[in-house]
SERO-4910 file (N, C-alpha, C, O; in steps of 0.05 Angstrom, whole numbers):
BEGIN
 pado doro    nc1    nc2    nc3   cac1   cac2   cac3    cc1    cc2    cc3    oc1    oc2    oc3
  Met    A  -1038  -2637   -778  -1034  -2609   -787  -1050  -2591   -768  -1073  -2596   -763
  Thr    A  -1037  -2571   -758  -1050  -2552   -739  -1067  -2533   -754  -1063  -2528   -778
  Ser    A  -1087  -2522   -741  -1105  -2503   -753  -1090  -2479   -763  -1073  -2468   -749
  Gly    A  -1096  -2470   -788  -1084  -2447   -799  -1058  -2452   -814  -1048  -2435   -828
  Ser    A  -1048  -2477   -812  -1024  -2484   -827  -1031  -2491   -856  -1055  -2497   -861
  Arg    A  -1012  -2490   -874  -1018  -2496   -902  -1000  -2519   -911   -978  -2524   -901
  Ala    A  -1011  -2534   -930   -996  -2557   -941   -972  -2547   -956   -973  -2526   -969
  Arg    A   -950  -2561   -955   -926  -2554   -969   -917  -2576   -987   -921  -2600   -981
  Asp    A   -905  -2569  -1010   -894  -2588  -1029   -864  -2589  -1026   -852  -2569  -1019
  His    A   -853  -2613  -1031   -824  -2616  -1032   -809  -2608  -1006   -786  -2602  -1007
  Gly    A   -823  -2609   -984   -810  -2602   -959   -801  -2573   -958   -780  -2566   -947
  Asp    A   -817  -2555   -969   -812  -2526   -969   -806  -2517   -941   -822  -2521   -923
  Pro    A   -782  -2505   -936   -775  -2496   -909   -792  -2472   -899   -791  -2465   -876
  Gly    A   -809  -2461   -918   -827  -2440   -909   -819  -2412   -919   -835  -2394   -919
  Asp    A   -794  -2409   -928   -786  -2383   -938   -778  -2383   -967   -765  -2365   -977
  Ala    A   -786  -2405   -982   -779  -2407  -1010   -797  -2387  -1026   -819  -2382  -1018
  Pro    A   -786  -2376  -1048   -803  -2358  -1064   -828  -2372  -1074   -827  -2395  -1081
  Thr    A   -850  -2357  -1075   -875  -2368  -1086   -883  -2353  -1111   -875  -2330  -1114
  Ile    A   -897  -2366  -1128   -907  -2354  -1153   -935  -2343  -1148   -953  -2359  -1141
  Pro    A   -940  -2318  -1152   -966  -2307  -1147   -986  -2317  -1168   -980  -2319  -1192
  Pro    A  -1010  -2325  -1159  -1030  -2335  -1178  -1042  -2313  -1194  -1041  -2289  -1186
  Pro    A  -1055  -2319  -1216  -1069  -2298  -1231  -1092  -2287  -1215  -1104  -2301  -1198
  Leu    A  -1098  -2261  -1219  -1120  -2248  -1205  -1147  -2253  -1219  -1168  -2248  -1207
  Arg    A  -1146  -2262  -1244  -1170  -2270  -1258  -1162  -2291  -1279  -1138  -2294  -1285
  Glu    A  -1181  -2305  -1289  -1176  -2326  -1309  -1165  -2315  -1335  -1176  -2295  -1345
  Pro    A  -1144  -2327  -1346  -1134  -2318  -1372  -1157  -2321  -1393  -1173  -2339  -1390
  Val    A  -1157  -2304  -1413  -1178  -2305  -1433  -1176  -2330  -1450  -1197  -2343  -1455
  Asn    A  -1152  -2338  -1457  -1148  -2362  -1474  -1120  -2373  -1468  -1100  -2361  -1475
  Ser    A  -1120  -2396  -1454  -1094  -2407  -1447  -1087  -2432  -1462  -1073  -2450  -1453
  Ala    A  -1098  -2434  -1487  -1093  -2458  -1503  -1064  -2463  -1507  -1048  -2444  -1512
  Arg    A  -1055  -2488  -1506  -1028  -2495  -1510  -1026  -2523  -1521  -1046  -2537  -1521
  Pro    A  -1003  -2531  -1531  -1000  -2558  -1543  -1005  -2580  -1522  -1001  -2576  -1498
  Ser    A  -1014  -2603  -1532  -1017  -2626  -1514   -989  -2637  -1508   -969  -2629  -1521
  Ala    A   -987  -2654  -1488   -962  -2667  -1481   -951  -2682  -1505   -926  -2682  -1510
  Ala    A   -968  -2695  -1520   -959  -2710  -1544   -947  -2692  -1565   -927  -2698  -1577
  Glu    A   -960  -2669  -1569   -950  -2649  -1589   -923  -2637  -1579   -905  -2634  -1595
  Glu    A   -922  -2631  -1553   -897  -2621  -1542   -874  -2641  -1547   -852  -2634  -1554
  Ala    A   -880  -2667  -1541   -860  -2687  -1544   -851  -2691  -1573   -827  -2693  -1578
  Arg    A   -870  -2691  -1592   -863  -2693  -1620   -845  -2670  -1629   -827  -2673  -1645
  Thr    A   -851  -2646  -1619   -836  -2622  -1626   -807  -2624  -1615   -788  -2618  -1630
  Ile    A   -804  -2633  -1591   -778  -2636  -1579   -762  -2657  -1594   -739  -2653  -1601
  Ala    A   -774  -2680  -1600   -761  -2701  -1614   -751  -2692  -1641   -730  -2699  -1650
  Ala    A   -768  -2676  -1655   -761  -2666  -1682   -740  -2644  -1681   -727  -2639  -1702
  Ser    A   -736  -2632  -1658   -717  -2609  -1657   -688  -2618  -1652   -670  -2602  -1655
  Met    A   -684  -2644  -1646   -658  -2654  -1640   -651  -2678  -1657   -668  -2689  -1671
  Asn    A   -625  -2687  -1656   -618  -2712  -1669   -598  -2728  -1651   -585  -2746  -1660
  Ser    A   -597  -2721  -1625   -581  -2736  -1606   -596  -2739  -1580   -613  -2722  -1573
  Ala    A   -590  -2760  -1565   -604  -2766  -1541   -587  -2784  -1523   -566  -2793  -1531
  Thr    A   -597  -2789  -1499   -586  -2808  -1481   -603  -2834  -1483   -627  -2833  -1477
  Leu    A   -590  -2856  -1490   -604  -2881  -1493   -600  -2897  -1468   -577  -2901  -1458
  Ala    A   -622  -2908  -1457   -620  -2925  -1433   -627  -2954  -1442   -648  -2959  -1454
  Thr    A   -609  -2972  -1436   -613  -3001  -1442   -607  -3017  -1417   -599  -3006  -1397
  Leu    A   -611  -3043  -1420   -605  -3061  -1397   -583  -3081  -1405   -583  -3092  -1427
  Thr    A   -564  -3084  -1387   -542  -3103  -1392   -551  -3131  -1387   -574  -3136  -1378
  Ala    A   -534  -3150  -1393   -541  -3178  -1389   -546  -3184  -1360   -561  -3203  -1353
  Glu    A   -534  -3169  -1342   -539  -3172  -1313   -563  -3157  -1303   -570  -3159  -1280
  Gly    A   -577  -3143  -1321   -600  -3128  -1313   -595  -3100  -1303   -612  -3087  -1292
  Asp    A   -570  -3091  -1306   -562  -3065  -1296   -569  -3044  -1317   -568  -3049  -1341
  Pro    A   -577  -3020  -1309   -582  -2998  -1328   -556  -2988  -1340   -536  -2987  -1327
  Trp    A   -558  -2981  -1366   -534  -2971  -1380   -543  -2947  -1398   -560  -2950  -1415
  Ala    A   -532  -2924  -1393   -539  -2900  -1408   -516  -2892  -1426   -492  -2894  -1419
  Ser    A   -522  -2884  -1451   -502  -2877  -1470   -512  -2856  -1490   -537  -2854  -1494
  Phe    A   -494  -2842  -1502   -501  -2821  -1521   -504  -2833  -1548   -488  -2849  -1557
  Val    A   -527  -2826  -1562   -532  -2836  -1589   -544  -2814  -1606   -552  -2793  -1596
  Thr    A   -543  -2819  -1632   -558  -2801  -1651   -582  -2816  -1661   -584  -2841  -1659
  Tyr    A   -601  -2801  -1672   -625  -2814  -1682   -638  -2797  -1704   -633  -2773  -1707
  Gly    A   -654  -2811  -1721   -672  -2797  -1739   -700  -2804  -1731   -704  -2819  -1712
  Leu    A   -720  -2794  -1745   -748  -2800  -1739   -762  -2811  -1763   -760  -2801  -1785
  Leu    A   -776  -2833  -1759   -793  -2845  -1779   -822  -2844  -1769   -830  -2860  -1753
  Asp    A   -837  -2825  -1779   -864  -2820  -1769   -864  -2817  -1739   -882  -2826  -1725
  Gly    A   -844  -2803  -1729   -842  -2798  -1700   -827  -2819  -1684   -818  -2813  -1662
  Ala    A   -823  -2843  -1696   -809  -2864  -1682   -779  -2860  -1685   -769  -2858  -1708
  Pro    A   -764  -2859  -1663   -735  -2856  -1665   -722  -2879  -1680   -728  -2902  -1674
  Val    A   -703  -2873  -1698   -688  -2893  -1712   -659  -2890  -1704   -646  -2870  -1708
  Leu    A   -648  -2912  -1691   -621  -2912  -1682   -604  -2928  -1701   -613  -2946  -1715
  Cys    A   -578  -2921  -1702   -559  -2937  -1717   -535  -2941  -1699   -519  -2923  -1694
  Val    A   -533  -2965  -1688   -512  -2971  -1668   -496  -2995  -1675   -506  -3013  -1689
  Ser    A   -472  -2996  -1666   -453  -3018  -1671   -456  -3039  -1649   -460  -3033  -1626
  Asn    A   -454  -3065  -1658   -454  -3086  -1638   -427  -3089  -1623   -424  -3105  -1605
  Leu    A   -408  -3072  -1631   -383  -3071  -1616   -386  -3053  -1591   -370  -3055  -1573
  Ala    A   -407  -3037  -1592   -413  -3020  -1569   -431  -3034  -1549   -447  -3051  -1557
  Glu    A   -428  -3028  -1523   -444  -3042  -1503   -474  -3038  -1507   -489  -3057  -1504
  His    A   -482  -3014  -1514   -511  -3010  -1518   -521  -3025  -1542   -545  -3033  -1542
  Gly    A   -505  -3030  -1562   -513  -3046  -1585   -518  -3075  -1577   -537  -3087  -1586
  Arg    A   -500  -3085  -1561   -503  -3113  -1551   -527  -3115  -1533   -542  -3135  -1532
  Asn    A   -531  -3094  -1517   -554  -3094  -1498   -581  -3096  -1514   -598  -3111  -1506
  Leu    A   -583  -3080  -1535   -608  -3080  -1550   -613  -3107  -1564   -636  -3116  -1565
  Ala    A   -592  -3119  -1573   -595  -3145  -1586   -605  -3166  -1567   -618  -3185  -1575
  Ala    A   -598  -3163  -1541   -605  -3183  -1521   -632  -3177  -1508   -646  -3195  -1500
  Asp    A   -638  -3151  -1505   -662  -3143  -1491   -672  -3118  -1505   -659  -3097  -1503
  Pro    A   -695  -3119  -1519   -704  -3096  -1535   -716  -3073  -1519   -722  -3052  -1531
  Arg    A   -719  -3075  -1493   -730  -3053  -1478   -710  -3030  -1477   -686  -3034  -1472
  Ala    A   -720  -3006  -1482   -702  -2983  -1483   -718  -2957  -1479   -743  -2957  -1482
  Ser    A   -704  -2936  -1472   -716  -2910  -1471   -696  -2889  -1480   -672  -2893  -1478
  Leu    A   -706  -2866  -1490   -689  -2844  -1498   -697  -2820  -1482   -720  -2814  -1478
  Ala    A   -677  -2805  -1472   -681  -2779  -1459   -671  -2758  -1478   -647  -2758  -1486
  Ile    A   -688  -2740  -1485   -682  -2719  -1504   -687  -2692  -1491   -708  -2687  -1481
  Val    A   -667  -2674  -1492   -669  -2648  -1480   -672  -2627  -1503   -656  -2627  -1522
  Ala    A   -692  -2610  -1501   -697  -2590  -1521   -675  -2569  -1521   -661  -2566  -1501
  Pro    A   -671  -2554  -1543   -652  -2532  -1543   -658  -2514  -1519   -681  -2506  -1514
  Ala    A   -637  -2506  -1506   -640  -2490  -1481   -651  -2462  -1487   -642  -2448  -1505
  Thr    A   -670  -2454  -1470   -681  -2427  -1471   -678  -2413  -1444   -681  -2389  -1442
  Glu    A   -670  -2428  -1424   -667  -2417  -1397   -639  -2424  -1386   -628  -2444  -1394
  Ser    A   -628  -2407  -1369   -602  -2412  -1358   -601  -2435  -1338   -581  -2448  -1334
  Asp    A   -624  -2439  -1325   -627  -2462  -1306   -633  -2487  -1322   -655  -2488  -1335
  Pro    A   -616  -2507  -1323   -621  -2531  -1339   -648  -2544  -1333   -661  -2554  -1351
  Leu    A   -657  -2544  -1307   -682  -2558  -1300   -706  -2542  -1309   -729  -2552  -1307
  Ala    A   -702  -2517  -1318   -725  -2501  -1328   -730  -2506  -1357   -750  -2496  -1368
  Asn    A   -713  -2521  -1370   -716  -2527  -1399   -732  -2552  -1403   -734  -2569  -1386
  Ala    A   -744  -2554  -1427   -762  -2576  -1433   -746  -2601  -1440   -724  -2600  -1451
  Arg    A   -757  -2625  -1434   -745  -2650  -1442   -766  -2672  -1442   -788  -2669  -1431
  Ile    A   -759  -2694  -1454   -778  -2717  -1456   -762  -2743  -1451   -738  -2745  -1455
  Thr    A   -777  -2763  -1441   -767  -2790  -1441   -787  -2807  -1457   -811  -2807  -1452
  Ile    A   -776  -2821  -1477   -792  -2838  -1494   -785  -2867  -1488   -761  -2875  -1490
  Ala    A   -804  -2884  -1481   -798  -2911  -1473   -814  -2931  -1490   -836  -2926  -1499
  Gly    A   -802  -2954  -1495   -815  -2975  -1510   -795  -2998  -1515   -779  -3005  -1498
  His    A   -797  -3010  -1539   -778  -3031  -1546   -769  -3027  -1575   -783  -3015  -1591
  Val    A   -745  -3036  -1581   -734  -3033  -1608   -739  -3058  -1625   -741  -3080  -1615
  Glu    A   -741  -3053  -1651   -743  -3074  -1670   -726  -3067  -1694   -722  -3044  -1701
  Arg    A   -716  -3088  -1707   -701  -3084  -1732   -721  -3081  -1755   -738  -3099  -1759
  Pro    A   -720  -3059  -1769   -739  -3056  -1791   -732  -3074  -1814   -709  -3081  -1818
  Thr    A   -752  -3082  -1830   -748  -3100  -1853   -762  -3089  -1877   -780  -3072  -1874
  Gly    A   -755  -3099  -1900   -768  -3091  -1925   -768  -3062  -1930   -748  -3048  -1927
  Ala    A   -792  -3051  -1938   -794  -3023  -1945   -788  -3005  -1920   -777  -2983  -1923
  Glu    A   -795  -3015  -1897   -790  -2999  -1873   -760  -2996  -1868   -751  -2976  -1858
  Gln    A   -745  -3017  -1875   -716  -3015  -1871   -704  -2993  -1887   -687  -2977  -1878
  Ala    A   -712  -2991  -1912   -702  -2969  -1930   -711  -2942  -1920   -696  -2923  -1920
  Ala    A   -736  -2940  -1910   -746  -2915  -1900   -732  -2907  -1875   -726  -2883  -1870
  Ala    A   -726  -2926  -1857   -712  -2921  -1833   -684  -2911  -1838   -674  -2893  -1825
  Arg    A   -671  -2924  -1858   -644  -2916  -1865   -644  -2887  -1875   -627  -2871  -1867
  Asp    A   -663  -2880  -1892   -665  -2853  -1902   -670  -2833  -1880   -659  -2811  -1879
  Ala    A   -688  -2841  -1861   -694  -2823  -1839   -670  -2817  -1822   -666  -2794  -1813
  His    A   -654  -2838  -1817   -630  -2833  -1800   -610  -2816  -1815   -598  -2798  -1803
  Leu    A   -606  -2821  -1840   -587  -2805  -1856   -595  -2776  -1859   -579  -2758  -1860
  Thr    A   -622  -2772  -1861   -632  -2744  -1863   -625  -2728  -1838   -618  -2705  -1840
  Ala    A   -627  -2741  -1815   -621  -2728  -1789   -592  -2727  -1782   -583  -2709  -1769
  Val    A   -577  -2748  -1790   -549  -2751  -1782   -533  -2756  -1808   -527  -2779  -1815
  Glu    A   -525  -2734  -1821   -511  -2737  -1846   -485  -2753  -1844   -478  -2768  -1862
  Ala    A   -471  -2750  -1822   -445  -2764  -1818   -448  -2794  -1817   -429  -2809  -1820
  Ala    A   -473  -2804  -1813   -477  -2833  -1812   -472  -2846  -1838   -469  -2871  -1839
  Lys    A   -470  -2831  -1860   -464  -2843  -1886   -437  -2857  -1887   -433  -2874  -1904
  Tyr    A   -420  -2850  -1868   -393  -2862  -1868   -393  -2889  -1854   -373  -2904  -1857
  Tyr    A   -414  -2896  -1839   -413  -2922  -1825   -440  -2937  -1825   -440  -2960  -1816
  Ile    A   -461  -2926  -1836   -487  -2939  -1833   -489  -2966  -1846   -504  -2983  -1838
  Asp    A   -472  -2971  -1867   -473  -2996  -1881   -452  -3016  -1872   -449  -3038  -1883
  Tyr    A   -436  -3009  -1851   -417  -3028  -1840   -432  -3052  -1828   -454  -3049  -1819
  Ser    A   -420  -3075  -1830   -433  -3100  -1822   -439  -3101  -1792   -457  -3115  -1783
  Asp    A   -424  -3086  -1776   -428  -3087  -1747   -449  -3067  -1737   -456  -3066  -1714
  Phe    A   -459  -3050  -1756   -480  -3030  -1748   -508  -3041  -1755   -512  -3054  -1775
  Thr    A   -527  -3035  -1737   -554  -3044  -1740   -573  -3021  -1737   -569  -3004  -1720
  Leu    A   -593  -3020  -1754   -615  -3000  -1751   -636  -3012  -1732   -644  -3035  -1735
  Trp    A   -644  -2995  -1713   -665  -3002  -1694   -687  -2981  -1695   -680  -2957  -1695
  Val    A   -712  -2988  -1695   -734  -2970  -1693   -746  -2973  -1665   -754  -2995  -1657
  Leu    A   -748  -2951  -1650   -760  -2952  -1623   -790  -2950  -1626   -801  -2930  -1634
  Arg    A   -804  -2972  -1619   -833  -2972  -1619   -842  -2959  -1593   -840  -2971  -1571
  Val    A   -853  -2935  -1595   -858  -2919  -1571   -883  -2929  -1557   -905  -2931  -1569
  Ala    A   -881  -2935  -1531   -903  -2945  -1515   -914  -2923  -1496   -938  -2920  -1492
  Arg    A   -896  -2907  -1486   -904  -2885  -1468   -884  -2862  -1469   -860  -2866  -1475
  Val    A   -893  -2839  -1462   -876  -2815  -1463   -881  -2798  -1438   -904  -2796  -1428
  Arg    A   -860  -2787  -1427   -862  -2767  -1406   -851  -2741  -1415   -827  -2740  -1423
  Trp    A   -867  -2720  -1415   -858  -2694  -1423   -856  -2676  -1398   -873  -2676  -1381
  Val    A   -834  -2661  -1396   -830  -2642  -1375   -824  -2615  -1388   -804  -2613  -1403
  Gly    A   -840  -2595  -1382   -837  -2569  -1395   -821  -2550  -1378   -819  -2526  -1385
  Gly    A   -810  -2559  -1355   -797  -2541  -1336   -810  -2545  -1309   -825  -2565  -1305
  Tyr    A   -804  -2528  -1291   -815  -2530  -1264   -846  -2530  -1264   -858  -2511  -1274
  Gly    A   -858  -2550  -1252   -887  -2551  -1249   -903  -2557  -1273   -927  -2556  -1273
  Arg    A   -890  -2563  -1296   -904  -2570  -1320   -895  -2597  -1330   -872  -2600  -1340
  Met    A   -912  -2617  -1328   -904  -2644  -1336   -929  -2660  -1340   -950  -2655  -1328
  Glu    A   -927  -2680  -1358   -950  -2697  -1364   -940  -2722  -1379   -921  -2720  -1394
  Ser    A   -954  -2744  -1374   -948  -2768  -1389   -968  -2772  -1411   -991  -2761  -1410
  Thr    A   -960  -2786  -1432   -978  -2791  -1454   -972  -2819  -1466   -951  -2830  -1460
  Ser    A   -990  -2829  -1481   -987  -2856  -1492   -970  -2856  -1518   -968  -2835  -1531
  Gly    A   -960  -2879  -1525   -946  -2881  -1551   -965  -2875  -1574   -956  -2864  -1594
  Ala    A   -990  -2884  -1572  -1009  -2879  -1594  -1014  -2849  -1598  -1015  -2840  -1620
  Asp    A  -1017  -2834  -1576  -1022  -2805  -1578   -997  -2791  -1589   -999  -2773  -1605
  Tyr    A   -974  -2800  -1580   -949  -2789  -1590   -947  -2793  -1620   -940  -2775  -1635
  Ser    A   -952  -2817  -1629   -950  -2823  -1658   -970  -2807  -1675   -964  -2800  -1697
  Ala    A   -993  -2802  -1663  -1014  -2788  -1678  -1010  -2758  -1679  -1020  -2744  -1696
  Ala    A   -994  -2747  -1660   -989  -2718  -1658   -970  -2709  -1680   -956  -2726  -1693
  Gln    A   -969  -2683  -1684   -951  -2671  -1704   -933  -2651  -1691   -941  -2637  -1672
  Pro    A   -907  -2649  -1700   -890  -2628  -1688   -901  -2600  -1694   -915  -2596  -1714
  Asp    A   -894  -2581  -1677   -903  -2554  -1680   -889  -2541  -1704   -865  -2542  -1706
  Pro    A   -904  -2527  -1722   -892  -2515  -1745   -881  -2487  -1739   -867  -2475  -1756
  Val    A   -887  -2476  -1715   -879  -2449  -1709   -855  -2447  -1691   -836  -2432  -1697
  Ser    A   -855  -2462  -1669   -834  -2458  -1648   -806  -2462  -1658   -788  -2448  -1649
  Pro    A   -800  -2481  -1677   -772  -2483  -1686   -761  -2458  -1700   -737  -2455  -1702
  Gln    A   -779  -2441  -1710   -771  -2417  -1724   -777  -2392  -1709   -776  -2370  -1721
  Ala    A   -782  -2394  -1683   -793  -2371  -1668   -771  -2355  -1654   -778  -2334  -1642
  Ala    A   -746  -2363  -1654   -726  -2349  -1638   -724  -2320  -1645   -722  -2302  -1628
  Gly    A   -724  -2314  -1671   -721  -2286  -1680   -746  -2270  -1672   -743  -2247  -1664
  Ala    A   -769  -2282  -1674   -794  -2268  -1666   -794  -2262  -1637   -803  -2241  -1628
  Ile    A   -785  -2281  -1621   -784  -2277  -1592   -766  -2254  -1585   -772  -2237  -1568
  Ala    A   -742  -2254  -1597   -723  -2232  -1592   -734  -2205  -1600   -731  -2185  -1586
  His    A   -748  -2205  -1623   -761  -2180  -1632   -783  -2170  -1614   -784  -2146  -1607
  Leu    A   -800  -2188  -1605   -821  -2181  -1586   -809  -2169  -1560   -819  -2149  -1550
  Asn    A   -789  -2182  -1550   -777  -2172  -1525   -762  -2146  -1528   -762  -2129  -1510
  Ala    A   -749  -2143  -1551   -733  -2118  -1555   -750  -2094  -1562   -745  -2072  -1553
  Asp    A   -771  -2098  -1578   -786  -2076  -1590   -815  -2074  -1581   -828  -2053  -1586
  His    A   -826  -2094  -1568   -854  -2094  -1562   -860  -2102  -1533   -880  -2116  -1528
  Ala    A   -842  -2095  -1515   -846  -2103  -1487   -872  -2090  -1476   -885  -2103  -1459
  Asp    A   -879  -2066  -1485   -903  -2054  -1475   -928  -2069  -1484   -947  -2071  -1469
  Ala    A   -927  -2080  -1508   -950  -2096  -1518   -952  -2122  -1502   -974  -2131  -1496
  Leu    A   -929  -2134  -1496   -930  -2159  -1480   -942  -2154  -1453   -957  -2170  -1442
  Ala    A   -934  -2131  -1440   -945  -2125  -1414   -975  -2120  -1416   -990  -2128  -1398
  Ala    A   -984  -2107  -1437  -1013  -2103  -1441  -1028  -2130  -1444  -1050  -2133  -1433
  Met    A  -1016  -2148  -1459  -1028  -2175  -1462  -1031  -2189  -1435  -1051  -2200  -1428
  Ala    A  -1009  -2187  -1419  -1010  -2200  -1393  -1031  -2188  -1375  -1045  -2203  -1360
  Arg    A  -1034  -2162  -1376  -1054  -2148  -1359  -1083  -2154  -1368  -1100  -2160  -1351
  Glu    A  -1088  -2153  -1394  -1115  -2154  -1404  -1124  -2182  -1412  -1148  -2189  -1410
  Leu    A  -1105  -2199  -1420  -1112  -2226  -1430  -1101  -2248  -1414  -1111  -2271  -1415
  Gly    A  -1080  -2243  -1398  -1066  -2264  -1384  -1073  -2268  -1355  -1062  -2286  -1342
  Gly    A  -1091  -2252  -1344  -1100  -2256  -1317  -1083  -2241  -1296  -1087  -2246  -1272
  Tyr    A  -1064  -2224  -1305  -1047  -2210  -1286  -1050  -2180  -1291  -1032  -2167  -1303
  Pro    A  -1071  -2168  -1281  -1075  -2139  -1285  -1055  -2122  -1271  -1053  -2098  -1276
  Asp    A  -1040  -2134  -1252  -1019  -2119  -1237   -992  -2122  -1250   -972  -2116  -1237
  Thr    A   -990  -2131  -1275   -965  -2134  -1289   -951  -2107  -1292   -963  -2087  -1300
  Thr    A   -925  -2107  -1285   -909  -2083  -1290   -892  -2086  -1315   -890  -2067  -1330
  Thr    A   -880  -2110  -1319   -866  -2116  -1343   -871  -2145  -1351   -879  -2161  -1334
  Ala    A   -866  -2151  -1377   -870  -2178  -1386   -850  -2184  -1409   -842  -2166  -1423
  Ser    A   -843  -2209  -1411   -825  -2217  -1433   -835  -2244  -1444   -847  -2260  -1429
  Cys    A   -830  -2249  -1469   -838  -2273  -1482   -817  -2295  -1479   -793  -2289  -1484
  Thr    A   -824  -2318  -1470   -805  -2340  -1466   -809  -2363  -1486   -792  -2380  -1488
  Gly    A   -832  -2363  -1500   -836  -2384  -1519   -860  -2378  -1537   -878  -2363  -1529
  Val    A   -860  -2390  -1561   -881  -2386  -1580   -886  -2413  -1594   -867  -2428  -1600
  Asp    A   -912  -2420  -1598   -919  -2443  -1613   -944  -2437  -1629   -954  -2414  -1629
  Arg    A   -955  -2457  -1642   -978  -2452  -1660  -1003  -2443  -1644  -1021  -2431  -1656
  Tyr    A  -1003  -2448  -1618  -1027  -2441  -1602  -1025  -2414  -1588  -1045  -2402  -1581
  Gly    A  -1001  -2404  -1584   -999  -2378  -1570   -971  -2372  -1559   -951  -2384  -1567
  Leu    A   -971  -2353  -1540   -946  -2343  -1528   -944  -2351  -1499   -964  -2352  -1484
  Asp    A   -919  -2357  -1490   -913  -2360  -1462   -900  -2334  -1452   -881  -2325  -1464
  Leu    A   -911  -2323  -1431   -900  -2298  -1420   -890  -2302  -1392   -902  -2316  -1375
  Arg    A   -868  -2288  -1386   -858  -2285  -1358   -866  -2257  -1350   -859  -2238  -1363
  Val    A   -881  -2255  -1328   -891  -2229  -1319   -879  -2221  -1292   -875  -2238  -1275
  Met    A   -875  -2196  -1289   -866  -2185  -1263   -889  -2168  -1251   -900  -2151  -1265
  Thr    A   -895  -2174  -1226   -916  -2159  -1212   -904  -2150  -1185   -882  -2159  -1178
  Glu    A   -919  -2133  -1171   -910  -2126  -1144   -911  -2150  -1125   -899  -2150  -1104
  Arg    A   -926  -2170  -1133   -928  -2195  -1117   -906  -2215  -1123   -903  -2235  -1109
  Gly    A   -890  -2209  -1144   -869  -2227  -1152   -871  -2235  -1181   -887  -2225  -1196
  Met    A   -853  -2254  -1189   -852  -2263  -1217   -872  -2286  -1221   -875  -2303  -1204
  Ala    A   -884  -2287  -1244   -903  -2308  -1251   -901  -2314  -1281   -887  -2300  -1296
  Tyr    A   -916  -2334  -1290   -917  -2341  -1318   -947  -2343  -1326   -964  -2351  -1310
  Thr    A   -952  -2335  -1351   -979  -2337  -1361   -979  -2345  -1390   -958  -2345  -1403
  Arg    A  -1002  -2351  -1400  -1006  -2361  -1427  -1025  -2343  -1442  -1047  -2336  -1432
  Ile    A  -1018  -2335  -1466  -1035  -2318  -1483  -1040  -2334  -1509  -1023  -2336  -1526
  Gly    A  -1064  -2344  -1512  -1071  -2360  -1535  -1077  -2343  -1559  -1089  -2321  -1556
  Phe    A  -1070  -2352  -1583  -1077  -2338  -1608  -1107  -2341  -1613  -1119  -2361  -1604
  Pro    A  -1119  -2322  -1628  -1147  -2325  -1635  -1153  -2350  -1651  -1175  -2361  -1648
  Ser    A  -1134  -2359  -1667  -1137  -2385  -1681  -1110  -2398  -1683  -1089  -2385  -1681
  Val    A  -1110  -2424  -1688  -1086  -2440  -1688  -1070  -2433  -1714  -1082  -2432  -1736
  Leu    A  -1044  -2428  -1711  -1028  -2421  -1734  -1019  -2446  -1749  -1016  -2468  -1737
  Thr    A  -1015  -2444  -1775  -1006  -2466  -1791   -977  -2463  -1800   -964  -2482  -1809
  Ser    A   -966  -2438  -1797   -938  -2434  -1804   -928  -2409  -1789   -943  -2393  -1779
  Ala    A   -901  -2406  -1788   -889  -2383  -1775   -895  -2357  -1790   -893  -2336  -1778
  Asp    A   -903  -2359  -1815   -910  -2335  -1831   -934  -2321  -1819   -937  -2297  -1824
  Glu    A   -950  -2335  -1804   -974  -2322  -1793   -970  -2310  -1766   -988  -2298  -1754
  Leu    A   -945  -2312  -1756   -939  -2303  -1728   -942  -2273  -1725   -954  -2264  -1705
  Arg    A   -933  -2257  -1744   -934  -2228  -1741   -963  -2219  -1739   -970  -2203  -1721
  Ser    A   -980  -2228  -1757  -1008  -2218  -1757  -1022  -2228  -1732  -1040  -2213  -1721
  Ala    A  -1015  -2252  -1722  -1028  -2262  -1698  -1021  -2245  -1673  -1038  -2239  -1656
  Thr    A   -995  -2237  -1671   -987  -2221  -1648   -998  -2193  -1650  -1004  -2180  -1629
  Val    A  -1001  -2182  -1674  -1013  -2156  -1678  -1042  -2157  -1668  -1051  -2138  -1655
  Glu    A  -1056  -2178  -1675  -1084  -2180  -1667  -1086  -2182  -1637  -1104  -2170  -1625
  Leu    A  -1068  -2197  -1624  -1069  -2199  -1595  -1064  -2171  -1582  -1076  -2164  -1562
  Thr    A  -1045  -2156  -1594  -1039  -2129  -1583  -1064  -2111  -1585  -1070  -2097  -1567
  Cys    A  -1077  -2113  -1608  -1101  -2096  -1611  -1123  -2104  -1591  -1136  -2087  -1580
  Arg    A  -1126  -2130  -1587  -1146  -2139  -1567  -1139  -2129  -1539  -1156  -2120  -1524
  Ala    A  -1113  -2131  -1532  -1104  -2123  -1506  -1108  -2093  -1501  -1113  -2084  -1479
  Arg    A  -1106  -2078  -1523  -1109  -2049  -1521  -1137  -2039  -1527  -1142  -2015  -1529
  Gly    A  -1155  -2058  -1531  -1183  -2051  -1536  -1188  -2038  -1562  -1207  -2022  -1565
  Lys    A  -1172  -2045  -1582  -1176  -2033  -1609  -1191  -2052  -1628  -1196  -2046  -1651
***
């Protein structure tokens, strides 16, 4: 590397857009752990792409539905299907789950891969797994008791969470199982729309005073969870993202309004 040159990621040709860094440290950038993010995504959906191995050792991807039993995905698949036969022969499997889209660019949306091995539940767990799958997939009542269908519980060994560009982390199956889904984000769509439509000036003030971007010209909210707000900010240096943590962790979406009012007051020095 020659003197004065800078390291580049991904083979950047040199003219790719860059994200301006914050001009000072955000006041509170608390956010969910990778395990919490993964549990929230898993709880938000009931369909996924299942990866199994064929008898020849080839990868096989297929669309499946699932329920959750204490966070563990519960599948109900037929042995007439290739993925059903694959699981019976080799229990290694993974699920790819994509969160509900919030961005027009598919790769900017959150997703997870959950990997481990499947087991057939027995006894009390079998009944609980059946209930979990039916709760998530009501239509399964028409086939769940057919003799060719089998319930499988995926014992999660590891998880990879991707929150969009530049945000990703791996976590263990134990941490995933111990985490809890977010109680706020699944109900936050209306609040996000309201903040962006009616309180854009407050969001900009938060970004300037609390988010580390004092040169913010405009800001919009892209996500909300129990720990805080995700903001997209525009500055004269370009577009960036920042995090505005709540003063305390929320326990329900009912607390969202008072928490955002408090952030607005802090940003405006009131």
